[in-house]
N, C-alpha and C positions, 0 to 999 in steps of 0.2 A: 516867454514864448509868445509871439504875436498871435492874434486871432486867426490870421490867414495860415500861419504855420500849423496851428492846431487843426484847422479845417482840412488842410492838405493831408495830415496824418490820418484823420478820420476817413477821408475819401480813399486813401491808399489801402487802409485796413479793410474797407468794404469792397474793394475793386475785384471783380471776378476774374480779371485778366492779369492780376498782379504777378502770378506765377510764371507767366510767359517771359518775363524779363530775364529769368535765369537761363533762358535758351540762347542768349546772346553774349558776346564778348563786350563787356562794358567796363567803365572805370568811374571815377568820381566826377567826370565831366557831365554837364547837362547837355545832351546831344539833341538839338532841335533842328537838324539838317537832314533828316531822313527823307525829306522830299527832294533831295539832291543825290544822296547816297545813303542807303540803308546800312545799319550796323551789321556786323558779321555774326551769323548764327554759329554757336559754339561748336557744333558737330561738323561743320563744313571742312575745316582744315584736314581732319582725319579722313574724310571721304575723298577729298581731292588727292591726298597722298596715296590712297588706294588706287585711284584712277591712274596716277602717274607711275607709281612703282609696280603695281601688279598688272593692271589692265593694259597699260602701254608698255611697261618695262618687261613683263613676262609673257603675257598673252599676245602682245603686239597686234598683228593684223586680225587675229582670231577674235579680238574684242568687238569687231563690228557686229558679229553674230552672238558670240558667247557672252559678252557683257552688255549686249543690247544697245550698242552705239547707234546702229542704223535707225532704230525706232524711237530714239530719244526725242527728236523734235515733236512728234505727235504725242508721245507719252507725257512729256513735260507740259505740252499744251493742255492735256487733259487734267493736269494738276492745277493749272491756272484757271481753267474753265469755271469751276464753281465760284471762284472769287470775283468773276465778272458776269455771273449769271448766265452761263452757257452750258448746254449739254455737251457730253463728250463728242469728239470727232469734228469739231468746228474751229479748233485753235491749233496753230502750228508755231513752233518757236524757232527762230533763226534770223540772222541778219540784224540790222539796226532799225530803230524806229523810222529813221528817214527813208531807208530802202523800202520798208513795209508801207509807209505812207505813199510812196511812188507807185508801188504795185497796186494798192487799193484804189487810189484816185484814177489811175489810167484804166484799171479794170472796170470801175464804176462808169466811166465815160463810154467805154466800149459796150457795156451792157445797155446803157441808155440809148444807143444808136437804134435799137429796135423799137423804141417807144414813139408814140405820136408826137409830132412837133419837130422843130428844128433844134435839136439838143446840142448846142454849141457854146454853152457857158458853164463855167465852174465858179461856184461861190466859195469863198474861203473866209474863215474867221479873221477879221482885221486885227484882233487883239491876240492872235495866236503866237506861240513860240516861233521866232523868226524862221527856223528851218522849215516848218510846215508851209509857210508862205513861199519860201524859195522853191520847195518841191512842187507845190501846187502850180507855181508859175511855169516851171519846166514841163510839168504834165500838160498844162494848157497849150504850150507851144508845140509839144509833140503831137497832140491830138487835134490841133486846129481850133481850139476853143478860146474864148475870151475869158480872162480871169477878172473876177469882180470881188474885191474885198468888202465885207460888210461885218458889222458887229452881230453877235448872236441874236440880240434883240431885234435887229433889222431883217433877219432872215425871212420870216413869214411874208413880209411885204415885198421882199426882193425876188421871191420865187416866181417862176413863170414857165411857160411852155418851152422856153429855150434852156432852162436849167437841166443840166445833165447830172452833176454831182455837187455835193456840198461837203466841205471838210470843216469840222468843228472840234474844239477842245472841250472836254467835259468840265474841267476845272481850269480857270485862268491861272497861269503859272506865276503871275505877278501878285495878284490880289487875293487869290484863293476863292474867287467867286465860282460857285457851282451852277452850271447852266442846265436848262430844262431839257434833258435828254429825251424823255417820253414825248413832250409836246413838240419839240423841234423835229424829232424823227417823224412824227405823224404829219407835220406840216410839209416836210420834204416829200413824203410818200404821196400826199394828196396832190402835189404838183407833178407827180409822175417821175420824180428824180430819185437818185440813190444818195444815201448819206454815209459818210465815213467819220467815225468818232475817234479822236485821240484821247486815250485813257491814261496817259502817263502820270497825271496827278490825281487820279481817282482809284485806280486798281489797287486793292490792298488797303484802302482807307475807308471805303464806303461801298454800299451795294450799287451795282451798275444795271443789272437786269437786261442784258443784251437780247436774250431770247424773248423774254416777256414783252419787251417793247418793239420787237421786230426790227432791230438794227440790222442793216445790210452788211457793213464791213466795219471793223474796228482794229486799231493798232495800239501798241503801248510798249513802254520799256519795262525792265524787270529789276533795275538797280535802285529804285526808290523804295516805295512801301513794300515791295516784294523781296527786298534784301538779297538780290542775286549776285551782287558784287560789281565792282567797277567795270563798265563796258559789257556787262552780261547781255546775252542776246535778247532781242525784242520778240514780240509775238504778233501774229496776224489772225484775226477772226473773220471767217467767211460763213455767213448764215447758210445752213445746210441746203435750203432750197435753191440757193444761188450757186452752189459749188459747181454744178455741171456747166454753168455759163461763165465762170470766173476765168477770164482770159488774161493771164499775167503778162506784163510787158517784159518780164525777165525770165523767160523759160530756161530752165537748166536741166542738166542730166539728173539731178536729184528729184525733180518734179516730173520726170518722164514716167509713163506707164510701165516701161521696161527699162529701168535705168542701166542695167548691165547688158542690154541688147545692143547698145552703141549704134542705133539706127540713125541714118542721116536725117530722117523726117521726125519732127517732134509730135508726140502724142501725149497729152497731159494725163497725169495720174488721176485717179478718182479721189474725191474727198478733200480734206484739208491739206493733203500732201501737195496739192497744186500750188500752194504758196511757197514751197521750197524752191531753192535755186541751185546753190552749189554745195560742196562738202560742208557739213556742220562744224562749228567751232566746238569740238568735243569737250575740251577742258572747261571752258566757261559754261557750256550747256549743262554738264553734269554737276558743276558747282551750284548752278541755279536749281537743278532738280533736287539736290540735297537741301538747299536753303529752304525750299518750299515745304519741307517737313515741319517747320516751325508752326505751320498752320493746322497741323493735326489736332483735332478736337476744338478748333476755334471757329466760331461763326462770324461771318462778315457783319452781321447785324450787331453782335456784341462789340465789335471793333468800332462800328459807327457810333454806337451809344457812348462809348468811352471817348471817342474823338470829339464829339460835341461837348461832352462834359469837360474835357481838358481845355478846349479852346474857350469855352464859357468862363472857366476858372481863370485862365490866363488873362482874358480881357478884364475880369474883375480885379485881379491883382495889379495889372497895369494901371487901372483906374485909381487904386489905393496908393501905389508906390511911386508912380512917375509924376513929376511936377506938372501941374496943369499947363496945357498948351504946348508941351514939348514934343508930343507925338500925335499923329492923326491916324486913326484906324481906317484902313482901306478895305478891310474884309467885311462882307455882309454880316450883320448881327443875326438875321433870320436863319434858322437852322436849314431851311429848305434851299438856301442860296449859298451855303458855306461848305467848302471842302474841308481839308484837315490841316490848314495852315492859317496863320495870322500875319498880315502884312501891315506894317506901321510906317507911315511917312515921317521922316525925322531929318532935321538939319544935320549936316556933316555925318550922314548915315554910315558912310564908309569907315570913318574913324571910330564912330560909336561901336560898330560891329567888331572892329579890331580890338577894342578895349574889352568888350564882352568876352571875346574868345580868350584873351589873355587872363581873364578871371574865371575861366572854366564854363562859359555858357556859349555854345556853338550854334549859331544860326547862319544866315548868309545875307549878303548885300546885293541889291539889284539897282543899277544906275537909273536915275541919278540920286534918289533919296529914299530908297525903300529898305527897311529891315524886314527880313522874311524869316518866320519861324515855323518849321514843320513839326507836326505832332504825330508820331508813330505809336499808336496805342499799345502795340505788343511790348514795347520796352520803355515808354515814357510814363512817368508817374506824376501824381499831383504835387509831390514835394519838389520834383524837378521844375514844374511850372511855377510854383511860388518862388523858388530860388531865382529862376531866370528873370522874372518880373522885378524882384527885389534888387538884383544886381543891375538891371537896366536903369532902375530908378536912381541907384547910387552913382552910376556913371554919369547920368544926366544932371544930377545934383552937383557933382564935382565940377562940371563944365569941361570944356576941351581946350581952354587957353593955356 
Protein backbone atom coordinates (compact mmCIF):
# COMPACT_ATOMS: atom_id res chain seq x y z
CA UNK A 1 0.00 0.00 0.00
CA UNK A 2 1.36 3.43 -0.95
CA UNK A 3 1.92 6.19 1.58
CA UNK A 4 -0.92 8.22 0.06
CA UNK A 5 -3.33 5.28 0.32
CA UNK A 6 -2.43 4.88 3.99
CA UNK A 7 -2.87 8.58 4.59
CA UNK A 8 -6.28 8.48 2.92
CA UNK A 9 -7.38 5.63 5.19
CA UNK A 10 -6.24 7.53 8.27
CA UNK A 11 -8.02 10.70 7.19
CA UNK A 12 -11.24 8.80 6.45
CA UNK A 13 -11.09 7.09 9.85
CA UNK A 14 -10.81 10.46 11.58
CA UNK A 15 -13.44 12.21 9.42
CA UNK A 16 -16.37 13.47 11.55
CA UNK A 17 -18.56 13.60 8.42
CA UNK A 18 -17.78 10.05 7.25
CA UNK A 19 -21.20 8.80 8.35
CA UNK A 20 -23.12 11.16 6.10
CA UNK A 21 -21.98 9.15 3.08
CA UNK A 22 -24.53 6.49 4.04
CA UNK A 23 -27.32 9.01 3.48
CA UNK A 24 -26.77 8.85 -0.30
CA UNK A 25 -27.22 6.33 -3.12
CA UNK A 26 -23.65 5.62 -4.20
CA UNK A 27 -21.65 2.86 -5.88
CA UNK A 28 -17.97 2.14 -6.43
CA UNK A 29 -17.58 5.12 -8.79
CA UNK A 30 -15.60 8.10 -7.51
CA UNK A 31 -18.13 10.85 -8.06
CA UNK A 32 -16.47 14.26 -8.31
CA UNK A 33 -19.18 16.04 -10.28
CA UNK A 34 -21.42 17.14 -7.44
CA UNK A 35 -20.75 20.70 -8.53
CA UNK A 36 -22.90 19.89 -11.58
CA UNK A 37 -25.40 17.40 -10.13
CA UNK A 38 -25.41 16.19 -6.55
CA UNK A 39 -25.89 12.53 -5.65
CA UNK A 40 -29.31 11.16 -4.72
CA UNK A 41 -30.14 11.16 -1.00
CA UNK A 42 -31.27 7.64 -0.15
CA UNK A 43 -34.60 8.57 1.43
CA UNK A 44 -35.83 10.80 -1.41
CA UNK A 45 -37.36 8.09 -3.67
CA UNK A 46 -39.68 6.98 -0.88
CA UNK A 47 -40.71 10.53 -0.12
CA UNK A 48 -41.40 11.29 -3.77
CA UNK A 49 -43.45 8.11 -4.06
CA UNK A 50 -45.60 9.33 -1.15
CA UNK A 51 -46.08 12.70 -2.87
CA UNK A 52 -47.15 11.02 -6.09
CA UNK A 53 -49.22 8.12 -4.77
CA UNK A 54 -50.83 9.55 -1.64
CA UNK A 55 -50.68 13.33 -1.79
CA UNK A 56 -51.44 13.62 -5.50
CA UNK A 57 -53.09 10.25 -6.10
CA UNK A 58 -55.39 10.15 -3.08
CA UNK A 59 -55.68 13.61 -1.56
CA UNK A 60 -55.45 15.39 -4.90
CA UNK A 61 -56.47 19.07 -4.60
CA UNK A 62 -56.70 18.79 -0.81
CA UNK A 63 -52.92 18.49 -0.66
CA UNK A 64 -52.47 22.20 -1.27
CA UNK A 65 -53.59 22.66 2.32
CA UNK A 66 -53.49 19.25 4.00
CA UNK A 67 -50.02 18.32 2.69
CA UNK A 68 -48.64 21.83 2.89
CA UNK A 69 -48.04 22.32 -0.81
CA UNK A 70 -48.97 26.00 -0.73
CA UNK A 71 -46.38 26.93 1.90
CA UNK A 72 -43.61 24.72 0.51
CA UNK A 73 -41.68 27.52 -1.29
CA UNK A 74 -41.15 29.48 1.94
CA UNK A 75 -40.81 26.39 4.13
CA UNK A 76 -38.10 24.94 1.91
CA UNK A 77 -36.47 28.36 1.75
CA UNK A 78 -36.20 28.32 5.50
CA UNK A 79 -34.41 24.94 5.27
CA UNK A 80 -31.86 26.46 2.89
CA UNK A 81 -31.47 29.68 4.87
CA UNK A 82 -29.03 28.39 7.55
CA UNK A 83 -26.77 26.99 4.83
CA UNK A 84 -26.32 30.46 3.32
CA UNK A 85 -26.27 32.40 6.56
CA UNK A 86 -29.79 33.79 6.48
CA UNK A 87 -32.45 34.08 9.14
CA UNK A 88 -35.89 32.60 8.39
CA UNK A 89 -38.33 34.49 6.21
CA UNK A 90 -35.87 35.75 3.60
CA UNK A 91 -35.56 32.86 1.13
CA UNK A 92 -38.21 31.59 -1.25
CA UNK A 93 -37.79 28.55 -3.51
CA UNK A 94 -39.11 28.42 -7.05
CA UNK A 95 -38.33 28.96 -10.73
CA UNK A 96 -34.83 28.56 -12.18
CA UNK A 97 -31.64 30.39 -11.27
CA UNK A 98 -31.90 32.37 -14.50
CA UNK A 99 -35.41 33.58 -13.72
CA UNK A 100 -34.37 34.53 -10.19
CA UNK A 101 -31.32 36.42 -11.50
CA UNK A 102 -33.67 38.43 -13.72
CA UNK A 103 -36.01 39.21 -10.84
CA UNK A 104 -33.15 40.23 -8.57
CA UNK A 105 -31.23 42.42 -11.03
CA UNK A 106 -34.30 44.31 -12.25
CA UNK A 107 -35.55 44.75 -8.68
CA UNK A 108 -32.11 46.05 -7.65
CA UNK A 109 -32.16 48.64 -10.45
CA UNK A 110 -35.67 49.71 -9.48
CA UNK A 111 -34.64 50.15 -5.85
CA UNK A 112 -31.59 52.18 -6.92
CA UNK A 113 -33.78 54.70 -8.76
CA UNK A 114 -34.43 56.42 -5.45
CA UNK A 115 -30.74 56.85 -4.68
CA UNK A 116 -28.74 60.03 -5.41
CA UNK A 117 -27.01 60.15 -8.78
CA UNK A 118 -27.90 58.92 -12.22
CA UNK A 119 -28.24 55.20 -11.54
CA UNK A 120 -28.18 53.81 -15.07
CA UNK A 121 -25.40 51.24 -15.12
CA UNK A 122 -25.26 47.54 -14.25
CA UNK A 123 -21.92 45.92 -13.53
CA UNK A 124 -21.72 42.19 -14.25
CA UNK A 125 -18.98 39.68 -13.52
CA UNK A 126 -17.14 39.29 -16.83
CA UNK A 127 -16.06 35.78 -15.81
CA UNK A 128 -19.57 34.70 -14.85
CA UNK A 129 -21.52 31.69 -16.06
CA UNK A 130 -22.78 32.82 -19.49
CA UNK A 131 -26.47 32.83 -18.62
CA UNK A 132 -25.93 35.43 -15.89
CA UNK A 133 -24.40 37.69 -18.52
CA UNK A 134 -27.28 37.09 -20.91
CA UNK A 135 -29.85 37.86 -18.21
CA UNK A 136 -27.98 40.96 -17.04
CA UNK A 137 -27.93 42.20 -20.64
CA UNK A 138 -31.65 41.71 -21.00
CA UNK A 139 -32.28 43.42 -17.64
CA UNK A 140 -30.14 46.34 -18.78
CA UNK A 141 -32.13 46.75 -21.98
CA UNK A 142 -35.40 46.53 -20.09
CA UNK A 143 -34.43 49.16 -17.51
CA UNK A 144 -32.57 51.51 -19.84
CA UNK A 145 -29.23 50.83 -18.19
CA UNK A 146 -25.81 50.35 -19.71
CA UNK A 147 -24.20 46.97 -19.10
CA UNK A 148 -20.55 46.97 -18.08
CA UNK A 149 -18.72 43.62 -17.74
CA UNK A 150 -15.80 43.73 -15.29
CA UNK A 151 -13.86 41.12 -13.37
CA UNK A 152 -14.60 40.88 -9.64
CA UNK A 153 -11.16 42.37 -8.92
CA UNK A 154 -12.06 45.39 -11.04
CA UNK A 155 -15.39 46.06 -9.33
CA UNK A 156 -14.20 48.50 -6.62
CA UNK A 157 -12.56 50.78 -9.18
CA UNK A 158 -15.49 50.50 -11.60
CA UNK A 159 -18.13 51.56 -9.08
CA UNK A 160 -19.49 55.08 -9.24
CA UNK A 161 -22.52 57.29 -8.86
CA UNK A 162 -24.04 55.76 -12.00
CA UNK A 163 -23.90 52.20 -10.65
CA UNK A 164 -27.34 50.81 -9.88
CA UNK A 165 -26.67 47.09 -9.45
CA UNK A 166 -23.79 44.65 -9.46
CA UNK A 167 -24.18 40.94 -10.31
CA UNK A 168 -21.38 38.70 -9.09
CA UNK A 169 -20.61 34.99 -8.72
CA UNK A 170 -19.39 33.85 -5.32
CA UNK A 171 -17.30 31.05 -6.86
CA UNK A 172 -16.00 31.01 -10.43
CA UNK A 173 -17.57 27.99 -12.10
CA UNK A 174 -14.47 27.29 -14.24
CA UNK A 175 -11.59 27.71 -11.82
CA UNK A 176 -13.18 27.32 -8.39
CA UNK A 177 -11.89 30.74 -7.29
CA UNK A 178 -13.79 32.10 -4.28
CA UNK A 179 -14.44 35.82 -4.51
CA UNK A 180 -14.49 38.24 -1.58
CA UNK A 181 -18.19 38.50 -0.78
CA UNK A 182 -17.80 40.65 2.36
CA UNK A 183 -15.35 43.09 0.79
CA UNK A 184 -17.13 43.45 -2.53
CA UNK A 185 -20.52 43.82 -0.86
CA UNK A 186 -19.16 46.62 1.31
CA UNK A 187 -17.64 48.34 -1.73
CA UNK A 188 -20.94 48.19 -3.64
CA UNK A 189 -22.82 49.63 -0.68
CA UNK A 190 -20.27 52.42 -0.25
CA UNK A 191 -21.03 53.43 -3.84
CA UNK A 192 -24.75 53.55 -3.10
CA UNK A 193 -25.61 50.54 -5.27
CA UNK A 194 -27.17 47.13 -4.68
CA UNK A 195 -25.45 43.78 -5.04
CA UNK A 196 -26.80 40.46 -6.30
CA UNK A 197 -24.75 37.35 -5.56
CA UNK A 198 -25.00 34.08 -7.49
CA UNK A 199 -24.35 31.28 -4.98
CA UNK A 200 -24.67 28.28 -7.30
CA UNK A 201 -21.14 27.04 -6.62
CA UNK A 202 -20.90 27.95 -2.94
CA UNK A 203 -24.20 27.13 -1.21
CA UNK A 204 -23.81 23.82 0.56
CA UNK A 205 -20.03 23.84 0.20
CA UNK A 206 -18.92 26.73 2.38
CA UNK A 207 -20.26 29.43 4.71
CA UNK A 208 -21.78 32.39 2.87
CA UNK A 209 -22.97 34.77 5.60
CA UNK A 210 -25.63 36.71 3.71
CA UNK A 211 -27.12 38.38 6.79
CA UNK A 212 -23.77 38.93 8.48
CA UNK A 213 -22.37 40.78 5.49
CA UNK A 214 -25.50 42.74 4.60
CA UNK A 215 -26.02 41.19 1.17
CA UNK A 216 -29.02 42.71 -0.61
CA UNK A 217 -30.14 39.93 -2.94
CA UNK A 218 -28.87 36.46 -3.77
CA UNK A 219 -29.86 33.55 -5.97
CA UNK A 220 -28.74 29.98 -6.39
CA UNK A 221 -29.55 26.56 -7.73
CA UNK A 222 -30.25 23.51 -5.56
CA UNK A 223 -29.10 20.60 -7.71
CA UNK A 224 -25.36 20.91 -7.01
CA UNK A 225 -24.09 20.82 -3.42
CA UNK A 226 -27.68 20.87 -2.09
CA UNK A 227 -28.46 17.58 -3.90
CA UNK A 228 -32.00 18.54 -4.88
CA UNK A 229 -32.09 16.56 -8.13
CA UNK A 230 -31.87 17.42 -11.84
CA UNK A 231 -33.64 20.68 -12.56
CA UNK A 232 -34.71 21.17 -8.95
CA UNK A 233 -36.04 24.67 -8.31
CA UNK A 234 -33.73 27.55 -7.45
CA UNK A 235 -34.07 30.06 -4.63
CA UNK A 236 -34.14 33.81 -4.14
CA UNK A 237 -32.90 35.67 -1.05
CA UNK A 238 -34.22 39.15 -0.32
CA UNK A 239 -32.80 40.87 2.75
CA UNK A 240 -35.59 41.52 5.21
CA UNK A 241 -35.21 45.31 5.25
CA UNK A 242 -35.54 45.41 1.46
CA UNK A 243 -38.60 43.19 1.15
CA UNK A 244 -41.17 46.04 1.29
CA UNK A 245 -39.33 47.69 -1.65
CA UNK A 246 -38.70 44.55 -3.69
CA UNK A 247 -40.49 45.25 -6.98
CA UNK A 248 -40.43 42.05 -9.02
CA UNK A 249 -40.52 42.36 -12.80
CA UNK A 250 -42.49 39.11 -12.84
CA UNK A 251 -45.54 39.66 -10.62
CA UNK A 252 -47.76 36.63 -10.56
CA UNK A 253 -50.82 35.39 -8.79
CA UNK A 254 -48.67 33.38 -6.39
CA UNK A 255 -46.99 36.56 -5.12
CA UNK A 256 -50.23 38.51 -4.76
CA UNK A 257 -51.28 39.61 -1.30
CA UNK A 258 -54.61 37.84 -1.91
CA UNK A 259 -53.82 35.17 -4.49
CA UNK A 260 -57.33 33.75 -4.54
CA UNK A 261 -59.00 37.15 -4.70
CA UNK A 262 -58.36 37.25 -8.44
CA UNK A 263 -58.21 41.03 -8.41
CA UNK A 264 -57.28 42.80 -11.64
CA UNK A 265 -54.86 45.10 -9.79
CA UNK A 266 -51.63 43.64 -8.43
CA UNK A 267 -50.82 44.03 -4.74
CA UNK A 268 -47.62 42.26 -3.65
CA UNK A 269 -47.54 39.85 -0.75
CA UNK A 270 -45.50 40.65 2.31
CA UNK A 271 -42.11 39.09 2.95
CA UNK A 272 -40.19 36.59 0.85
CA UNK A 273 -43.40 35.52 -0.90
CA UNK A 274 -42.95 38.56 -3.14
CA UNK A 275 -40.40 36.48 -5.01
CA UNK A 276 -42.98 33.91 -6.09
CA UNK A 277 -44.51 34.04 -9.56
CA UNK A 278 -46.70 31.14 -10.70
CA UNK A 279 -47.78 27.75 -9.44
CA UNK A 280 -44.87 25.93 -7.78
CA UNK A 281 -43.38 22.78 -9.33
CA UNK A 282 -44.55 20.61 -6.47
CA UNK A 283 -42.89 17.30 -7.40
CA UNK A 284 -39.41 18.80 -7.73
CA UNK A 285 -39.95 21.17 -4.83
CA UNK A 286 -40.92 18.43 -2.39
CA UNK A 287 -38.09 16.20 -3.60
CA UNK A 288 -35.74 19.08 -2.76
CA UNK A 289 -37.34 19.58 0.62
CA UNK A 290 -36.77 15.92 1.41
CA UNK A 291 -33.20 16.04 0.10
CA UNK A 292 -32.34 18.87 2.47
CA UNK A 293 -32.84 16.51 5.41
CA UNK A 294 -29.34 15.13 4.79
CA UNK A 295 -28.15 18.34 6.44
CA UNK A 296 -29.75 17.47 9.77
CA UNK A 297 -27.03 17.63 12.41
CA UNK A 298 -24.40 18.89 9.93
CA UNK A 299 -22.76 22.29 10.26
CA UNK A 300 -21.63 24.20 7.19
CA UNK A 301 -18.40 25.00 9.04
CA UNK A 302 -17.58 21.28 9.31
CA UNK A 303 -18.34 20.90 5.61
CA UNK A 304 -15.98 23.74 4.78
CA UNK A 305 -13.19 22.26 6.88
CA UNK A 306 -13.50 18.92 5.10
CA UNK A 307 -13.78 20.58 1.70
CA UNK A 308 -10.47 22.33 2.18
CA UNK A 309 -8.86 19.14 3.46
CA UNK A 310 -10.16 17.17 0.46
CA UNK A 311 -8.96 19.68 -2.10
CA UNK A 312 -5.60 20.05 -0.34
CA UNK A 313 -5.15 16.28 -0.39
CA UNK A 314 -6.20 16.04 -4.03
CA UNK A 315 -3.62 18.63 -5.06
CA UNK A 316 -1.00 16.74 -3.07
CA UNK A 317 -1.93 13.45 -4.75
CA UNK A 318 -1.94 15.06 -8.19
CA UNK A 319 1.55 16.34 -7.47
CA UNK A 320 2.70 12.81 -6.61
CA UNK A 321 0.89 10.78 -9.27
CA UNK A 322 0.65 12.99 -12.35
CA UNK A 323 3.70 13.27 -14.64
CA UNK A 324 5.36 16.66 -14.30
CA UNK A 325 4.14 19.29 -16.72
CA UNK A 326 1.03 17.38 -17.84
CA UNK A 327 -1.51 19.48 -15.90
CA UNK A 328 -1.69 23.05 -14.64
CA UNK A 329 -3.69 23.89 -11.54
CA UNK A 330 -6.08 26.81 -12.14
CA UNK A 331 -7.60 26.78 -8.65
CA UNK A 332 -6.16 29.10 -5.98
CA UNK A 333 -3.99 27.36 -3.41
CA UNK A 334 -4.93 29.87 -0.70
CA UNK A 335 -7.90 28.63 1.33
CA UNK A 336 -9.49 32.07 1.43
CA UNK A 337 -9.70 32.08 -2.36
CA UNK A 338 -10.80 28.49 -3.00
CA UNK A 339 -14.28 27.05 -3.39
CA UNK A 340 -14.92 23.29 -3.31
CA UNK A 341 -13.53 22.27 -6.66
CA UNK A 342 -10.18 21.88 -8.42
CA UNK A 343 -9.73 22.82 -12.06
CA UNK A 344 -6.76 21.46 -13.97
CA UNK A 345 -5.70 22.64 -17.42
CA UNK A 346 -4.68 19.67 -19.56
CA UNK A 347 -4.00 18.92 -23.23
CA UNK A 348 -6.77 16.81 -24.81
CA UNK A 349 -8.83 17.38 -21.66
CA UNK A 350 -12.03 16.14 -23.30
CA UNK A 351 -10.51 12.76 -24.13
CA UNK A 352 -8.78 12.53 -20.75
CA UNK A 353 -12.09 13.02 -18.95
CA UNK A 354 -13.77 10.37 -21.09
CA UNK A 355 -11.06 7.90 -20.09
CA UNK A 356 -11.35 8.84 -16.43
CA UNK A 357 -15.08 8.24 -16.53
CA UNK A 358 -14.55 4.88 -18.23
CA UNK A 359 -12.34 3.92 -15.26
CA UNK A 360 -14.85 4.98 -12.65
CA UNK A 361 -13.71 8.53 -11.88
CA UNK A 362 -16.41 11.05 -12.79
CA UNK A 363 -15.54 14.72 -13.11
CA UNK A 364 -16.37 17.00 -16.01
CA UNK A 365 -14.79 18.82 -18.92
CA UNK A 366 -15.02 22.54 -19.69
CA UNK A 367 -13.91 23.73 -23.11
CA UNK A 368 -11.33 24.14 -24.30
CA UNK A 369 -8.91 22.40 -21.93
CA UNK A 370 -10.17 22.19 -18.33
CA UNK A 371 -10.70 19.11 -16.17
CA UNK A 372 -13.05 20.06 -13.35
CA UNK A 373 -13.43 18.07 -10.13
CA UNK A 374 -16.04 18.98 -7.53
CA UNK A 375 -15.74 17.79 -3.93
CA UNK A 376 -18.98 17.31 -1.99
CA UNK A 377 -17.87 16.70 1.60
CA UNK A 378 -21.10 14.95 2.60
CA UNK A 379 -20.23 11.92 0.48
CA UNK A 380 -16.71 12.25 -0.94
CA UNK A 381 -13.94 10.65 1.10
CA UNK A 382 -10.16 10.84 1.10
CA UNK A 383 -9.81 7.39 -0.47
CA UNK A 384 -11.94 8.69 -3.35
CA UNK A 385 -9.56 11.60 -3.73
CA UNK A 386 -6.45 9.41 -3.77
CA UNK A 387 -7.99 7.03 -6.31
CA UNK A 388 -9.04 9.88 -8.61
CA UNK A 389 -5.57 11.39 -8.70
CA UNK A 390 -3.95 7.98 -9.16
CA UNK A 391 -6.19 7.10 -12.10
CA UNK A 392 -5.57 10.52 -13.63
CA UNK A 393 -1.85 9.88 -13.39
CA UNK A 394 -2.25 6.45 -15.04
CA UNK A 395 -4.29 7.87 -17.91
CA UNK A 396 -1.73 10.57 -18.58
CA UNK A 397 1.20 8.13 -18.27
CA UNK A 398 -0.38 5.87 -20.90
CA UNK A 399 -0.83 8.73 -23.36
CA UNK A 400 -3.71 9.28 -25.75
CA UNK A 401 -2.19 8.01 -28.97
